C-alpha positions in Angstrom: -40.4 -2.0 236.0 -41.1 -5.6 235.2 -44.9 -5.6 235.1 -44.9 -9.5 235.5 -43.6 -9.4 238.9 -46.3 -8.6 241.7 -46.1 -5.2 242.8 -45.3 -6.1 246.4 -42.1 -8.0 245.3 -40.8 -5.1 242.9 -37.9 -3.1 244.0 -38.7 0.4 245.5 -37.1 3.3 243.8 -36.0 6.0 246.0 -37.5 9.4 244.9 -35.4 12.5 245.2 -37.0 14.7 247.8 -39.1 17.4 246.2 -38.1 20.9 247.1 -40.8 22.8 248.4 -42.4 25.5 245.8 -41.2 28.7 246.1 -43.1 31.5 248.0 -45.0 33.5 245.8 -43.6 37.2 245.6 -46.5 39.6 246.6 -45.8 43.2 246.1 -45.5 45.1 249.0 -48.4 47.7 249.6 -46.9 49.6 252.7 -43.2 50.4 253.9 -41.8 47.9 255.9 -41.2 49.9 259.0 -43.6 49.4 262.2 -46.1 51.8 262.8 -45.7 54.0 265.8 -48.3 53.7 268.6 -51.4 56.3 268.7 -50.7 58.6 271.3 -50.3 62.3 271.9 -48.7 64.7 274.5 -52.1 66.1 275.4 -55.3 67.7 274.0 -54.6 70.2 271.3 -57.7 71.3 269.3 -55.5 73.2 266.7 -53.6 69.9 265.9 -56.8 68.1 265.4 -58.3 70.5 263.1 -55.0 70.4 261.0 -55.3 66.5 260.7 -58.9 66.8 259.6 -57.7 68.1 256.2 -55.8 64.7 255.8 -58.9 62.7 257.1 -61.5 64.0 255.1 -61.1 66.6 252.4 -60.9 66.8 248.6 -57.1 65.6 249.2 -57.5 63.2 251.9 -57.2 59.6 253.1 -60.9 59.3 252.7 -60.9 60.3 249.2 -58.0 58.1 248.4 -59.6 55.1 249.9 -63.0 55.7 248.0 -61.0 56.4 244.7 -58.8 53.4 245.0 -61.8 51.1 245.6 -63.5 52.7 242.7 -60.7 51.9 240.5 -60.4 48.3 241.7 -64.0 47.9 240.7 -63.8 49.3 237.3 -60.5 47.6 236.5 -61.7 44.2 237.6 -62.7 42.6 234.2 -60.1 43.9 232.1 -57.1 44.4 234.4 -57.5 42.1 237.4 -54.1 42.5 238.4 -54.0 46.2 238.8 -57.5 46.0 240.5 -56.1 43.7 243.1 -53.5 46.1 243.5 -55.7 49.0 244.0 -57.6 47.1 246.6 -54.8 46.3 248.6 -53.4 50.1 248.4 -56.9 51.1 249.5 -56.5 48.9 252.5 -53.3 50.7 253.3 -55.1 54.1 253.2 -57.8 52.9 255.4 -55.2 52.1 258.3 -53.9 55.8 257.6 -57.7 57.0 258.1 -57.9 54.8 261.2 -54.6 56.3 262.8 -55.6 59.8 261.8 -59.1 59.5 263.2 -57.5 58.1 266.6 -55.2 61.0 266.7 -57.7 63.4 266.3 -59.9 62.0 268.9 -56.9 61.8 271.4 -56.1 65.4 270.5 -59.8 66.5 271.7 -61.1 66.8 268.1 -64.0 65.1 266.5 -62.9 62.8 263.6 -65.8 63.6 261.2 -66.0 63.1 257.6 -65.7 66.9 257.2 -63.2 69.8 256.8 -63.0 73.4 257.2 -62.5 75.3 253.7 -62.8 79.1 253.4 -64.1 79.2 257.0 -66.9 76.9 256.3 -67.6 73.4 257.1 -67.6 71.1 254.3 -68.9 67.5 254.5 -66.8 64.9 252.4 -68.8 63.8 249.4 -68.4 61.5 246.5 -67.8 64.3 244.1 -64.1 64.5 245.5 -63.2 61.3 243.8 -61.6 61.4 240.4 -63.9 59.0 238.3 -61.3 58.1 235.4 -61.7 54.8 233.5 -58.5 54.8 231.7 -55.5 53.2 233.5 -52.9 55.9 232.5 -55.2 58.7 233.6 -55.9 56.7 236.9 -52.2 56.4 237.7 -51.2 60.0 236.8 -54.0 61.5 239.1 -53.1 59.0 241.9 -49.4 60.1 241.8 -50.5 63.7 241.9 -52.7 62.8 244.8 -50.0 61.0 246.7 -47.4 63.9 246.2 -50.2 66.4 247.4 -50.6 64.0 250.6 -46.9 64.0 251.2 -46.7 67.7 250.9 -49.7 68.1 253.3 -48.2 65.9 255.7 -44.8 67.5 255.6 -46.5 71.1 256.4 -48.2 69.5 259.2 -44.9 67.9 260.5 -43.5 71.3 260.4 -45.9 72.9 262.5 -47.0 70.3 265.0 -44.6 70.0 268.0 -45.9 66.7 269.4 -43.4 64.2 268.4 -46.1 61.3 268.9 -47.9 63.0 265.9 -45.1 63.6 263.9 -43.9 60.1 264.2 -47.3 58.7 262.8 -47.2 61.3 259.9 -43.6 60.6 259.1 -44.5 56.8 258.9 -47.6 57.4 256.6 -45.5 59.3 254.3 -43.3 56.2 253.9 -46.5 54.3 252.6 -47.3 57.2 250.3 -43.8 57.0 248.7 -44.4 53.2 248.3 -47.7 53.9 246.4 -46.1 56.4 244.2 -43.6 53.8 243.0 -46.4 51.1 242.6 -48.4 53.6 240.5 -45.6 54.6 238.4 -45.2 51.0 237.3 -48.6 51.3 235.2 -47.9 54.4 233.3 
């Protein structure tokens, strides 16, 4: 450019168009498949009671949510990326909790934060959470918990004859499998 020519008379250079920035790749926290609608063939208190084990017990969605949120808190300062992942995985688990609670209600049960163990009503409580502070311990425990959840859902699927309920449980399993893959990355 000639700095002696007034700017209004200088020839304009054509800039090549700038390509748009690439979309940031966010990890997937849930399977891509759509969630089925929440409906049931009719009331079934036995099915409702079975699902309460997945709603609020030591090996339940409530425990997973609470554990993953705890992990997101204690990992925030040293491992912010893992903390963010745990927060998002907890949000997926919240969706599972919501679906199970709605199914239990539709089946005629009460979606309470308790379960039956050894013929006694046990309220859910914070002692059901695994309070590790080391990433490897957390992830190993998380993987075992997700595998237990998948086993529990598969047993329920084998017993429950309502295809609507089975569809929801099968869809939840897909997310749990995604979570196992995510957790294995941090071992």
